[in-house]
All heavy atoms as TSV, in Angstrom:
chain	resi	resn	atom	element	x	y	z
A	1	MET	N	N	9.399	-163.750	-49.247
A	1	MET	CA	C	8.441	-164.486	-50.043
A	1	MET	C	C	8.886	-165.940	-50.114
A	1	MET	O	O	10.035	-166.238	-50.423
A	1	MET	CB	C	8.380	-163.855	-51.421
A	1	MET	CG	C	7.608	-164.649	-52.411
A	1	MET	SD	S	7.485	-163.868	-54.010
A	1	MET	CE	C	6.484	-162.495	-53.596
A	2	LYS	N	N	7.964	-166.831	-49.834
A	2	LYS	CA	C	8.277	-168.249	-49.843
A	2	LYS	C	C	8.037	-168.811	-51.225
A	2	LYS	O	O	7.218	-168.298	-51.992
A	2	LYS	CB	C	7.419	-168.983	-48.823
A	2	LYS	CG	C	7.747	-168.607	-47.411
A	2	LYS	CD	C	6.967	-169.464	-46.449
A	2	LYS	CE	C	7.350	-169.055	-45.017
A	2	LYS	NZ	N	6.667	-169.921	-44.051
A	3	ILE	N	N	8.721	-169.905	-51.549
A	3	ILE	CA	C	8.601	-170.523	-52.867
A	3	ILE	C	C	7.191	-171.046	-53.089
A	3	ILE	O	O	6.691	-171.042	-54.211
A	3	ILE	CB	C	9.672	-171.617	-53.059
A	3	ILE	CG1	C	9.755	-172.073	-54.511
A	3	ILE	CG2	C	9.406	-172.808	-52.166
A	3	ILE	CD1	C	10.323	-171.042	-55.424
A	4	SER	N	N	6.520	-171.496	-52.033
A	4	SER	CA	C	5.145	-171.967	-52.185
A	4	SER	C	C	4.215	-170.847	-52.608
A	4	SER	O	O	3.271	-171.061	-53.390
A	4	SER	CB	C	4.669	-172.612	-50.887
A	4	SER	OG	O	4.710	-171.685	-49.825
A	5	GLU	N	N	4.471	-169.643	-52.106
A	5	GLU	CA	C	3.676	-168.487	-52.501
A	5	GLU	C	C	3.925	-168.137	-53.969
A	5	GLU	O	O	2.991	-167.734	-54.695
A	5	GLU	CB	C	4.019	-167.270	-51.643
A	5	GLU	CG	C	3.696	-167.427	-50.183
A	5	GLU	CD	C	4.257	-166.321	-49.336
A	5	GLU	OE1	O	4.957	-165.428	-49.840
A	5	GLU	OE2	O	3.979	-166.338	-48.103
A	6	VAL	N	N	5.157	-168.285	-54.411
A	6	VAL	CA	C	5.500	-167.955	-55.796
A	6	VAL	C	C	4.840	-168.954	-56.757
A	6	VAL	O	O	4.323	-168.558	-57.806
A	6	VAL	CB	C	7.026	-167.950	-56.003
A	6	VAL	CG1	C	7.395	-167.756	-57.438
A	6	VAL	CG2	C	7.679	-166.902	-55.128
A	7	ARG	N	N	4.830	-170.216	-56.380
A	7	ARG	CA	C	4.274	-171.239	-57.252
A	7	ARG	C	C	2.761	-171.107	-57.428
A	7	ARG	O	O	2.196	-171.622	-58.384
A	7	ARG	CB	C	4.628	-172.617	-56.716
A	7	ARG	CG	C	6.073	-172.959	-56.946
A	7	ARG	CD	C	6.339	-174.434	-56.844
A	7	ARG	NE	N	7.663	-174.714	-57.328
A	7	ARG	CZ	C	8.685	-175.128	-56.559
A	7	ARG	NH1	N	8.480	-175.325	-55.272
A	7	ARG	NH2	N	9.871	-175.377	-57.083
A	8	GLU	N	N	2.092	-170.410	-56.529
A	8	GLU	CA	C	0.649	-170.225	-56.626
A	8	GLU	C	C	0.263	-169.139	-57.642
A	8	GLU	O	O	-0.873	-169.070	-58.067
A	8	GLU	CB	C	0.071	-169.849	-55.266
A	8	GLU	CG	C	0.153	-170.973	-54.256
A	8	GLU	CD	C	-0.283	-170.545	-52.855
A	8	GLU	OE1	O	-0.600	-169.361	-52.674
A	8	GLU	OE2	O	-0.303	-171.407	-51.961
A	9	LEU	N	N	1.222	-168.313	-58.039
A	9	LEU	CA	C	0.945	-167.203	-58.950
A	9	LEU	C	C	0.851	-167.700	-60.393
A	9	LEU	O	O	1.499	-168.690	-60.769
A	9	LEU	CB	C	2.057	-166.134	-58.835
A	9	LEU	CG	C	2.240	-165.490	-57.477
A	9	LEU	CD1	C	3.445	-164.566	-57.499
A	9	LEU	CD2	C	0.996	-164.742	-57.049
A	10	SER	N	N	0.092	-166.984	-61.217
A	10	SER	CA	C	-0.013	-167.318	-62.621
A	10	SER	C	C	1.203	-166.749	-63.363
A	10	SER	O	O	1.991	-165.975	-62.790
A	10	SER	CB	C	-1.287	-166.735	-63.220
A	10	SER	OG	O	-1.218	-165.325	-63.257
A	11	ASN	N	N	1.336	-167.112	-64.629
A	11	ASN	CA	C	2.474	-166.651	-65.412
A	11	ASN	C	C	2.502	-165.130	-65.558
A	11	ASN	O	O	3.552	-164.504	-65.474
A	11	ASN	CB	C	2.476	-167.303	-66.784
A	11	ASN	CG	C	2.780	-168.800	-66.700
A	11	ASN	OD1	O	3.341	-169.273	-65.715
A	11	ASN	ND2	N	2.390	-169.526	-67.728
A	12	GLU	N	N	1.347	-164.538	-65.765
A	12	GLU	CA	C	1.264	-163.085	-65.901
A	12	GLU	C	C	1.637	-162.387	-64.588
A	12	GLU	O	O	2.319	-161.374	-64.570
A	12	GLU	CB	C	-0.141	-162.657	-66.318
A	12	GLU	CG	C	-0.530	-163.104	-67.713
A	12	GLU	CD	C	-1.024	-164.519	-67.751
A	12	GLU	OE1	O	-1.441	-165.069	-66.700
A	12	GLU	OE2	O	-0.972	-165.141	-68.833
A	13	GLU	N	N	1.164	-162.973	-63.486
A	13	GLU	CA	C	1.503	-162.420	-62.171
A	13	GLU	C	C	2.994	-162.556	-61.868
A	13	GLU	O	O	3.588	-161.675	-61.257
A	13	GLU	CB	C	0.699	-163.116	-61.081
A	13	GLU	CG	C	-0.774	-162.794	-61.115
A	13	GLU	CD	C	-1.579	-163.636	-60.154
A	13	GLU	OE1	O	-1.210	-164.792	-59.867
A	13	GLU	OE2	O	-2.632	-163.113	-59.680
A	14	LEU	N	N	3.609	-163.633	-62.358
A	14	LEU	CA	C	5.056	-163.813	-62.144
A	14	LEU	C	C	5.855	-162.774	-62.893
A	14	LEU	O	O	6.800	-162.225	-62.330
A	14	LEU	CB	C	5.464	-165.229	-62.579
A	14	LEU	CG	C	5.041	-166.373	-61.683
A	14	LEU	CD1	C	5.394	-167.704	-62.319
A	14	LEU	CD2	C	5.653	-166.264	-60.309
A	15	THR	N	N	5.483	-162.508	-64.143
A	15	THR	CA	C	6.232	-161.496	-64.878
A	15	THR	C	C	6.038	-160.116	-64.268
A	15	THR	O	O	6.987	-159.321	-64.202
A	15	THR	CB	C	5.806	-161.471	-66.362
A	15	THR	OG1	O	4.391	-161.306	-66.459
A	15	THR	CG2	C	6.223	-162.748	-67.066
A	16	ALA	N	N	4.838	-159.831	-63.781
A	16	ALA	CA	C	4.605	-158.548	-63.104
A	16	ALA	C	C	5.401	-158.479	-61.799
A	16	ALA	O	O	5.919	-157.413	-61.434
A	16	ALA	CB	C	3.123	-158.360	-62.825
A	17	LYS	N	N	5.506	-159.593	-61.112
A	17	LYS	CA	C	6.250	-159.629	-59.838
A	17	LYS	C	C	7.724	-159.388	-60.086
A	17	LYS	O	O	8.370	-158.659	-59.345
A	17	LYS	CB	C	6.021	-160.993	-59.181
A	17	LYS	CG	C	6.555	-161.079	-57.773
A	17	LYS	CD	C	5.714	-160.224	-56.858
A	17	LYS	CE	C	6.101	-160.459	-55.431
A	17	LYS	NZ	N	5.447	-159.513	-54.536
A	18	VAL	N	N	8.289	-159.978	-61.133
A	18	VAL	CA	C	9.689	-159.752	-61.455
A	18	VAL	C	C	9.935	-158.278	-61.736
A	18	VAL	O	O	10.910	-157.683	-61.260
A	18	VAL	CB	C	10.133	-160.616	-62.669
A	18	VAL	CG1	C	11.501	-160.182	-63.207
A	18	VAL	CG2	C	10.184	-162.075	-62.301
A	19	TYR	N	N	9.029	-157.667	-62.504
A	19	TYR	CA	C	9.164	-156.253	-62.834
A	19	TYR	C	C	9.139	-155.402	-61.574
A	19	TYR	O	O	9.987	-154.518	-61.388
A	19	TYR	CB	C	8.047	-155.853	-63.798
A	19	TYR	CG	C	8.144	-154.405	-64.246
A	19	TYR	CD1	C	9.023	-154.040	-65.233
A	19	TYR	CD2	C	7.324	-153.426	-63.690
A	19	TYR	CE1	C	9.122	-152.732	-65.661
A	19	TYR	CE2	C	7.410	-152.129	-64.093
A	19	TYR	CZ	C	8.300	-151.778	-65.084
A	19	TYR	OH	O	8.386	-150.460	-65.478
A	20	SER	N	N	8.191	-155.657	-60.687
A	20	SER	CA	C	8.084	-154.844	-59.485
A	20	SER	C	C	9.266	-155.071	-58.536
A	20	SER	O	O	9.758	-154.145	-57.894
A	20	SER	CB	C	6.780	-155.126	-58.730
A	20	SER	OG	O	6.762	-156.435	-58.237
A	21	LEU	N	N	9.773	-156.307	-58.476
A	21	LEU	CA	C	10.946	-156.592	-57.634
A	21	LEU	C	C	12.203	-155.911	-58.189
A	21	LEU	O	O	13.011	-155.389	-57.434
A	21	LEU	CB	C	11.178	-158.100	-57.519
A	21	LEU	CG	C	10.211	-158.854	-56.625
A	21	LEU	CD1	C	10.376	-160.361	-56.796
A	21	LEU	CD2	C	10.380	-158.453	-55.174
A	22	LYS	N	N	12.340	-155.864	-59.515
A	22	LYS	CA	C	13.487	-155.170	-60.095
A	22	LYS	C	C	13.420	-153.672	-59.855
A	22	LYS	O	O	14.456	-153.020	-59.634
A	22	LYS	CB	C	13.579	-155.484	-61.591
A	22	LYS	CG	C	14.099	-156.884	-61.850
A	22	LYS	CD	C	14.308	-157.141	-63.310
A	22	LYS	CE	C	14.874	-158.537	-63.526
A	22	LYS	NZ	N	15.179	-158.816	-64.931
A	23	GLU	N	N	12.222	-153.125	-59.883
A	23	GLU	CA	C	12.051	-151.705	-59.539
A	23	GLU	C	C	12.442	-151.462	-58.091
A	23	GLU	O	O	13.136	-150.485	-57.774
A	23	GLU	CB	C	10.612	-151.273	-59.740
A	23	GLU	CG	C	10.237	-150.969	-61.165
A	23	GLU	CD	C	8.818	-150.437	-61.274
A	23	GLU	OE1	O	8.027	-150.551	-60.315
A	23	GLU	OE2	O	8.512	-149.894	-62.333
A	24	GLU	N	N	12.013	-152.351	-57.200
A	24	GLU	CA	C	12.338	-152.220	-55.787
A	24	GLU	C	C	13.856	-152.322	-55.563
A	24	GLU	O	O	14.436	-151.569	-54.798
A	24	GLU	CB	C	11.621	-153.301	-54.974
A	24	GLU	CG	C	11.840	-153.200	-53.513
A	24	GLU	CD	C	11.110	-154.282	-52.714
A	24	GLU	OE1	O	10.293	-155.022	-53.295
A	24	GLU	OE2	O	11.355	-154.361	-51.484
A	25	LEU	N	N	14.503	-153.244	-56.285
A	25	LEU	CA	C	15.950	-153.405	-56.173
A	25	LEU	C	C	16.675	-152.141	-56.651
A	25	LEU	O	O	17.618	-151.693	-56.032
A	25	LEU	CB	C	16.392	-154.613	-56.976
A	25	LEU	CG	C	17.884	-154.957	-56.947
A	25	LEU	CD1	C	18.332	-155.278	-55.523
A	25	LEU	CD2	C	18.188	-156.119	-57.879
A	26	PHE	N	N	16.198	-151.565	-57.741
A	26	PHE	CA	C	16.782	-150.321	-58.227
A	26	PHE	C	C	16.671	-149.216	-57.182
A	26	PHE	O	O	17.667	-148.506	-56.919
A	26	PHE	CB	C	16.080	-149.895	-59.512
A	26	PHE	CG	C	16.519	-148.555	-60.021
A	26	PHE	CD1	C	17.717	-148.407	-60.684
A	26	PHE	CD2	C	15.710	-147.430	-59.818
A	26	PHE	CE1	C	18.124	-147.150	-61.140
A	26	PHE	CE2	C	16.115	-146.181	-60.261
A	26	PHE	CZ	C	17.312	-146.053	-60.938
A	27	ASN	N	N	15.518	-149.084	-56.577
A	27	ASN	CA	C	15.306	-148.041	-55.567
A	27	ASN	C	C	16.182	-148.282	-54.336
A	27	ASN	O	O	16.727	-147.341	-53.765
A	27	ASN	CB	C	13.845	-147.958	-55.179
A	27	ASN	CG	C	12.982	-147.388	-56.280
A	27	ASN	OD1	O	13.457	-146.590	-57.082
A	27	ASN	ND2	N	11.743	-147.825	-56.366
A	28	LEU	N	N	16.322	-149.540	-53.932
A	28	LEU	CA	C	17.185	-149.848	-52.786
A	28	LEU	C	C	18.647	-149.546	-53.091
A	28	LEU	O	O	19.355	-148.997	-52.258
A	28	LEU	CB	C	17.049	-151.325	-52.399
A	28	LEU	CG	C	15.729	-151.725	-51.718
A	28	LEU	CD1	C	15.639	-153.240	-51.596
A	28	LEU	CD2	C	15.592	-151.053	-50.360
A	29	ARG	N	N	19.089	-149.874	-54.284
A	29	ARG	CA	C	20.489	-149.579	-54.648
A	29	ARG	C	C	20.729	-148.078	-54.722
A	29	ARG	O	O	21.806	-147.588	-54.353
A	29	ARG	CB	C	20.821	-150.225	-55.993
A	29	ARG	CG	C	21.034	-151.698	-55.889
A	29	ARG	CD	C	21.431	-152.300	-57.230
A	29	ARG	NE	N	21.763	-153.693	-57.071
A	29	ARG	CZ	C	21.739	-154.550	-58.078
A	29	ARG	NH1	N	21.360	-154.144	-59.288
A	29	ARG	NH2	N	22.073	-155.813	-57.889
A	30	ARG	N	N	19.749	-147.353	-55.216
A	30	ARG	CA	C	19.872	-145.902	-55.269
A	30	ARG	C	C	19.944	-145.315	-53.854
A	30	ARG	O	O	20.788	-144.448	-53.597
A	30	ARG	CB	C	18.701	-145.293	-56.024
A	30	ARG	CG	C	18.891	-143.820	-56.370
A	30	ARG	CD	C	17.731	-143.230	-57.087
A	30	ARG	NE	N	16.599	-143.193	-56.155
A	30	ARG	CZ	C	15.340	-143.329	-56.496
A	30	ARG	NH1	N	15.011	-143.512	-57.737
A	30	ARG	NH2	N	14.392	-143.275	-55.594
A	31	ARG	N	N	19.109	-145.823	-52.962
A	31	ARG	CA	C	19.148	-145.337	-51.577
A	31	ARG	C	C	20.467	-145.706	-50.908
A	31	ARG	O	O	20.999	-144.931	-50.122
A	31	ARG	CB	C	17.969	-145.943	-50.782
A	31	ARG	CG	C	16.649	-145.296	-51.107
A	31	ARG	CD	C	15.501	-145.928	-50.393
A	31	ARG	NE	N	15.731	-146.137	-48.984
A	31	ARG	CZ	C	15.072	-147.039	-48.258
A	31	ARG	NH1	N	14.162	-147.812	-48.803
A	31	ARG	NH2	N	15.350	-147.176	-46.979
A	32	GLN	N	N	21.013	-146.864	-51.235
A	32	GLN	CA	C	22.296	-147.273	-50.676
A	32	GLN	C	C	23.423	-146.359	-51.152
A	32	GLN	O	O	24.317	-145.995	-50.387
A	32	GLN	CB	C	22.613	-148.719	-51.026
A	32	GLN	CG	C	23.878	-149.240	-50.376
A	32	GLN	CD	C	24.158	-150.683	-50.764
A	32	GLN	OE1	O	23.825	-151.087	-51.873
A	32	GLN	NE2	N	24.740	-151.411	-49.867
A	33	ALA	N	N	23.391	-145.972	-52.418
A	33	ALA	CA	C	24.424	-145.114	-52.991
A	33	ALA	C	C	24.425	-143.744	-52.318
A	33	ALA	O	O	25.488	-143.136	-52.163
A	33	ALA	CB	C	24.235	-144.975	-54.485
A	34	VAL	N	N	23.244	-143.274	-51.940
A	34	VAL	CA	C	23.132	-141.955	-51.310
A	34	VAL	C	C	23.417	-142.045	-49.803
A	34	VAL	O	O	23.677	-141.039	-49.156
A	34	VAL	CB	C	21.723	-141.375	-51.564
A	34	VAL	CG1	C	21.569	-140.007	-50.967
A	34	VAL	CG2	C	21.437	-141.309	-53.050
A	35	GLY	N	N	23.364	-143.246	-49.257
A	35	GLY	CA	C	23.620	-143.437	-47.850
A	35	GLY	C	C	22.371	-143.444	-46.986
A	35	GLY	O	O	22.447	-143.292	-45.769
A	36	GLN	N	N	21.226	-143.610	-47.585
A	36	GLN	CA	C	19.973	-143.581	-46.835
A	36	GLN	C	C	19.502	-144.985	-46.423
A	36	GLN	O	O	18.565	-145.118	-45.658
A	36	GLN	CB	C	18.868	-142.940	-47.677
A	36	GLN	CG	C	19.080	-141.482	-47.936
A	36	GLN	CD	C	17.956	-140.905	-48.804
A	36	GLN	OE1	O	17.187	-141.650	-49.402
A	36	GLN	NE2	N	17.881	-139.603	-48.858
A	37	LEU	N	N	20.165	-146.022	-46.933
A	37	LEU	CA	C	19.733	-147.374	-46.656
A	37	LEU	C	C	20.418	-147.883	-45.381
A	37	LEU	O	O	21.650	-147.950	-45.283
A	37	LEU	CB	C	20.073	-148.304	-47.833
A	37	LEU	CG	C	19.540	-149.724	-47.750
A	37	LEU	CD1	C	18.033	-149.724	-47.777
A	37	LEU	CD2	C	20.063	-150.549	-48.898
A	38	GLU	N	N	19.631	-148.206	-44.372
A	38	GLU	CA	C	20.170	-148.657	-43.095
A	38	GLU	C	C	20.458	-150.149	-43.113
A	38	GLU	O	O	21.462	-150.608	-42.575
A	38	GLU	CB	C	19.189	-148.362	-41.969
A	38	GLU	CG	C	19.028	-146.887	-41.690
A	38	GLU	CD	C	18.058	-146.651	-40.544
A	38	GLU	OE1	O	17.755	-147.593	-39.818
A	38	GLU	OE2	O	17.619	-145.492	-40.397
A	39	HIS	N	N	19.570	-150.926	-43.719
A	39	HIS	CA	C	19.697	-152.385	-43.669
A	39	HIS	C	C	20.017	-152.916	-45.059
A	39	HIS	O	O	19.150	-152.984	-45.928
A	39	HIS	CB	C	18.417	-153.019	-43.156
A	39	HIS	CG	C	18.009	-152.528	-41.796
A	39	HIS	ND1	N	18.719	-152.846	-40.657
A	39	HIS	CD2	C	17.032	-151.694	-41.410
A	39	HIS	CE1	C	18.156	-152.262	-39.628
A	39	HIS	NE2	N	17.129	-151.541	-40.053
A	40	GLY	N	N	21.272	-153.330	-45.265
A	40	GLY	CA	C	21.687	-153.841	-46.550
A	40	GLY	C	C	21.108	-155.194	-46.900
A	40	GLY	O	O	21.094	-155.582	-48.065
A	41	GLU	N	N	20.603	-155.901	-45.879
A	41	GLU	CA	C	20.011	-157.220	-46.154
A	41	GLU	C	C	18.728	-157.141	-46.957
A	41	GLU	O	O	18.281	-158.144	-47.502
A	41	GLU	CB	C	19.801	-158.012	-44.853
A	41	GLU	CG	C	18.840	-157.407	-43.863
A	41	GLU	CD	C	19.494	-156.503	-42.838
A	41	GLU	OE1	O	20.699	-156.214	-42.936
A	41	GLU	OE2	O	18.778	-156.068	-41.939
A	42	GLU	N	N	18.139	-155.953	-47.039
A	42	GLU	CA	C	16.949	-155.787	-47.870
A	42	GLU	C	C	17.280	-156.059	-49.337
A	42	GLU	O	O	16.487	-156.657	-50.064
A	42	GLU	CB	C	16.380	-154.394	-47.720
A	42	GLU	CG	C	15.794	-154.099	-46.372
A	42	GLU	CD	C	15.282	-152.674	-46.265
A	42	GLU	OE1	O	14.667	-152.187	-47.251
A	42	GLU	OE2	O	15.476	-152.045	-45.222
A	43	ILE	N	N	18.466	-155.644	-49.747
A	43	ILE	CA	C	18.894	-155.884	-51.140
A	43	ILE	C	C	19.034	-157.370	-51.377
A	43	ILE	O	O	18.598	-157.903	-52.409
A	43	ILE	CB	C	20.219	-155.145	-51.429
A	43	ILE	CG1	C	19.968	-153.627	-51.425
A	43	ILE	CG2	C	20.823	-155.585	-52.756
A	43	ILE	CD1	C	21.201	-152.787	-51.587
A	44	ASN	N	N	19.634	-158.083	-50.416
A	44	ASN	CA	C	19.785	-159.540	-50.540
A	44	ASN	C	C	18.425	-160.226	-50.630
A	44	ASN	O	O	18.246	-161.176	-51.405
A	44	ASN	CB	C	20.580	-160.105	-49.383
A	44	ASN	CG	C	22.026	-159.673	-49.426
A	44	ASN	OD1	O	22.540	-159.318	-50.473
A	44	ASN	ND2	N	22.668	-159.656	-48.279
A	45	ARG	N	N	17.473	-159.777	-49.828
A	45	ARG	CA	C	16.136	-160.375	-49.847
A	45	ARG	C	C	15.472	-160.220	-51.188
A	45	ARG	O	O	14.902	-161.170	-51.749
A	45	ARG	CB	C	15.253	-159.726	-48.759
A	45	ARG	CG	C	13.846	-160.282	-48.690
A	45	ARG	CD	C	12.953	-159.447	-47.797
A	45	ARG	NE	N	12.925	-158.030	-48.135
A	45	ARG	CZ	C	12.174	-157.516	-49.122
A	45	ARG	NH1	N	11.403	-158.274	-49.842
A	45	ARG	NH2	N	12.182	-156.220	-49.364
A	46	VAL	N	N	15.571	-159.021	-51.772
A	46	VAL	CA	C	14.929	-158.767	-53.061
A	46	VAL	C	C	15.611	-159.580	-54.155
A	46	VAL	O	O	14.947	-160.148	-55.033
A	46	VAL	CB	C	14.955	-157.255	-53.373
A	46	VAL	CG1	C	14.448	-156.986	-54.778
A	46	VAL	CG2	C	14.103	-156.498	-52.360
A	47	ARG	N	N	16.935	-159.651	-54.111
A	47	ARG	CA	C	17.651	-160.449	-55.108
A	47	ARG	C	C	17.252	-161.910	-55.040
A	47	ARG	O	O	17.071	-162.556	-56.085
A	47	ARG	CB	C	19.163	-160.324	-54.893
A	47	ARG	CG	C	19.700	-158.955	-55.296
A	47	ARG	CD	C	21.189	-158.828	-55.102
A	47	ARG	NE	N	21.870	-159.744	-56.006
A	47	ARG	CZ	C	22.907	-160.491	-55.660
A	47	ARG	NH1	N	23.421	-160.429	-54.426
A	47	ARG	NH2	N	23.470	-161.279	-56.525
A	48	LYS	N	N	17.081	-162.445	-53.851
A	48	LYS	CA	C	16.671	-163.836	-53.704
A	48	LYS	C	C	15.228	-164.046	-54.167
A	48	LYS	O	O	14.907	-165.086	-54.750
A	48	LYS	CB	C	16.846	-164.293	-52.246
A	48	LYS	CG	C	18.298	-164.484	-51.873
A	48	LYS	CD	C	18.441	-164.939	-50.444
A	48	LYS	CE	C	19.921	-165.093	-50.111
A	48	LYS	NZ	N	20.138	-165.607	-48.743
A	49	ASP	N	N	14.370	-163.055	-53.911
A	49	ASP	CA	C	12.983	-163.156	-54.396
A	49	ASP	C	C	12.963	-163.163	-55.937
A	49	ASP	O	O	12.180	-163.923	-56.530
A	49	ASP	CB	C	12.158	-161.991	-53.865
A	49	ASP	CG	C	11.796	-162.161	-52.382
A	49	ASP	OD1	O	11.970	-163.279	-51.850
A	49	ASP	OD2	O	11.376	-161.165	-51.773
A	50	ILE	N	N	13.768	-162.336	-56.555
A	50	ILE	CA	C	13.847	-162.325	-58.015
A	50	ILE	C	C	14.309	-163.689	-58.532
A	50	ILE	O	O	13.750	-164.224	-59.481
A	50	ILE	CB	C	14.793	-161.194	-58.513
A	50	ILE	CG1	C	14.176	-159.825	-58.223
A	50	ILE	CG2	C	15.075	-161.343	-60.015
A	50	ILE	CD1	C	15.123	-158.646	-58.493
A	51	ALA	N	N	15.295	-164.260	-57.879
A	51	ALA	CA	C	15.804	-165.587	-58.272
A	51	ALA	C	C	14.724	-166.635	-58.104
A	51	ALA	O	O	14.573	-167.525	-58.972
A	51	ALA	CB	C	17.008	-165.929	-57.442
A	52	ARG	N	N	13.949	-166.577	-57.046
A	52	ARG	CA	C	12.876	-167.553	-56.838
A	52	ARG	C	C	11.837	-167.479	-57.961
A	52	ARG	O	O	11.408	-168.487	-58.503
A	52	ARG	CB	C	12.216	-167.338	-55.496
A	52	ARG	CG	C	13.009	-167.801	-54.330
A	52	ARG	CD	C	12.229	-167.654	-53.037
A	52	ARG	NE	N	13.127	-167.927	-51.904
A	52	ARG	CZ	C	13.613	-166.990	-51.111
A	52	ARG	NH1	N	13.283	-165.723	-51.272
A	52	ARG	NH2	N	14.430	-167.311	-50.119
A	53	VAL	N	N	11.430	-166.251	-58.281
A	53	VAL	CA	C	10.418	-166.052	-59.320
A	53	VAL	C	C	10.959	-166.543	-60.668
A	53	VAL	O	O	10.245	-167.244	-61.403
A	53	VAL	CB	C	9.966	-164.595	-59.389
A	53	VAL	CG1	C	9.060	-164.382	-60.561
A	53	VAL	CG2	C	9.275	-164.193	-58.087
A	54	ASN	N	N	12.202	-166.188	-60.985
A	54	ASN	CA	C	12.782	-166.640	-62.244
A	54	ASN	C	C	12.911	-168.143	-62.315
A	54	ASN	O	O	12.750	-168.748	-63.377
A	54	ASN	CB	C	14.152	-165.985	-62.458
A	54	ASN	CG	C	14.027	-164.544	-62.914
A	54	ASN	OD1	O	13.052	-164.158	-63.531
A	54	ASN	ND2	N	15.006	-163.744	-62.585
A	55	MET	N	N	13.190	-168.798	-61.176
A	55	MET	CA	C	13.298	-170.232	-61.136
A	55	MET	C	C	11.951	-170.887	-61.475
A	55	MET	O	O	11.883	-171.828	-62.238
A	55	MET	CB	C	13.764	-170.715	-59.756
A	55	MET	CG	C	13.931	-172.224	-59.674
A	55	MET	SD	S	14.352	-172.792	-58.037
A	55	MET	CE	C	12.841	-172.459	-57.164
A	56	VAL	N	N	10.892	-170.354	-60.896
A	56	VAL	CA	C	9.553	-170.915	-61.164
A	56	VAL	C	C	9.169	-170.688	-62.626
A	56	VAL	O	O	8.596	-171.594	-63.262
A	56	VAL	CB	C	8.508	-170.306	-60.222
A	56	VAL	CG1	C	7.095	-170.691	-60.604
A	56	VAL	CG2	C	8.799	-170.737	-58.776
A	57	ILE	N	N	9.487	-169.532	-63.165
A	57	ILE	CA	C	9.202	-169.265	-64.577
A	57	ILE	C	C	9.934	-170.285	-65.459
A	57	ILE	O	O	9.367	-170.876	-66.379
A	57	ILE	CB	C	9.600	-167.828	-64.950
A	57	ILE	CG1	C	8.658	-166.825	-64.283
A	57	ILE	CG2	C	9.596	-167.632	-66.482
A	57	ILE	CD1	C	9.081	-165.380	-64.434
A	58	ARG	N	N	11.187	-170.532	-65.159
A	58	ARG	CA	C	11.991	-171.481	-65.940
A	58	ARG	C	C	11.481	-172.902	-65.764
A	58	ARG	O	O	11.432	-173.663	-66.747
A	58	ARG	CB	C	13.456	-171.386	-65.506
A	58	ARG	CG	C	14.379	-172.248	-66.308
A	58	ARG	CD	C	14.433	-171.776	-67.753
A	58	ARG	NE	N	15.374	-172.654	-68.473
A	58	ARG	CZ	C	15.286	-172.884	-69.755
A	58	ARG	NH1	N	14.352	-172.336	-70.493
A	58	ARG	NH2	N	16.163	-173.685	-70.314
A	59	GLU	N	N	11.065	-173.265	-64.565
A	59	GLU	CA	C	10.490	-174.595	-64.345
A	59	GLU	C	C	9.262	-174.805	-65.209
A	59	GLU	O	O	9.056	-175.881	-65.793
A	59	GLU	CB	C	10.102	-174.796	-62.871
A	59	GLU	CG	C	11.235	-175.082	-61.964
A	59	GLU	CD	C	10.781	-175.211	-60.507
A	59	GLU	OE1	O	9.625	-174.851	-60.205
A	59	GLU	OE2	O	11.608	-175.645	-59.689
A	60	ARG	N	N	8.428	-173.780	-65.300
A	60	ARG	CA	C	7.228	-173.904	-66.103
A	60	ARG	C	C	7.559	-173.985	-67.587
A	60	ARG	O	O	6.876	-174.673	-68.345
A	60	ARG	CB	C	6.289	-172.725	-65.825
A	60	ARG	CG	C	5.675	-172.822	-64.442
A	60	ARG	CD	C	4.727	-171.719	-64.163
A	60	ARG	NE	N	4.237	-171.811	-62.788
A	60	ARG	CZ	C	3.410	-170.937	-62.253
A	60	ARG	NH1	N	2.982	-169.898	-62.928
A	60	ARG	NH2	N	3.014	-171.097	-60.998
A	61	GLU	N	N	8.611	-173.270	-68.021
A	61	GLU	CA	C	9.014	-173.368	-69.433
A	61	GLU	C	C	9.486	-174.771	-69.772
A	61	GLU	O	O	9.209	-175.267	-70.846
A	61	GLU	CB	C	10.149	-172.367	-69.718
A	61	GLU	CG	C	9.730	-170.931	-69.754
A	61	GLU	CD	C	10.904	-169.990	-69.918
A	61	GLU	OE1	O	12.071	-170.448	-69.961
A	61	GLU	OE2	O	10.669	-168.768	-70.017
A	62	LEU	N	N	10.192	-175.388	-68.834
A	62	LEU	CA	C	10.731	-176.737	-69.094
A	62	LEU	C	C	9.723	-177.826	-68.792
A	62	LEU	O	O	9.942	-178.988	-69.145
A	62	LEU	CB	C	11.989	-176.955	-68.225
A	62	LEU	CG	C	13.191	-176.067	-68.540
A	62	LEU	CD1	C	14.293	-176.309	-67.540
A	62	LEU	CD2	C	13.662	-176.316	-69.961
A	63	GLY	N	N	8.616	-177.485	-68.143
A	63	GLY	CA	C	7.606	-178.462	-67.809
A	63	GLY	C	C	7.914	-179.306	-66.586
A	63	GLY	O	O	7.443	-180.431	-66.471
A	64	ILE	N	N	8.741	-178.752	-65.701
A	64	ILE	CA	C	9.075	-179.468	-64.467
A	64	ILE	C	C	7.975	-179.230	-63.438
A	64	ILE	O	O	7.633	-178.092	-63.159
A	64	ILE	CB	C	10.426	-178.997	-63.932
A	64	ILE	CG1	C	11.527	-179.275	-64.942
A	64	ILE	CG2	C	10.742	-179.694	-62.607
A	64	ILE	CD1	C	12.855	-178.686	-64.584
A	65	LYS	N	N	7.457	-180.307	-62.898
A	65	LYS	CA	C	6.380	-180.247	-61.882
A	65	LYS	C	C	5.219	-179.515	-62.414
A	65	LYS	O	O	4.740	-178.554	-62.295
A	65	LYS	CB	C	6.851	-179.710	-60.551
A	65	LYS	CG	C	7.309	-180.776	-59.648
A	65	LYS	CD	C	7.433	-180.274	-58.258
A	65	LYS	CE	C	7.551	-181.434	-57.295
A	65	LYS	NZ	N	7.568	-181.060	-55.951
């Protein structure tokens, strides 16, 4: 997910996106613990997406851009 795509979302959509990404991260970690996860970089991708969404939420709280 690109930062430009994240910035186009509304505040409600951002909070929903964080929730769904955290669910996805939980499922990926569970699959990794059982040994079913082949590509560990999926976890890194989801973590970075969560960080991007949280950054945009914080920018809007502070009134940046």
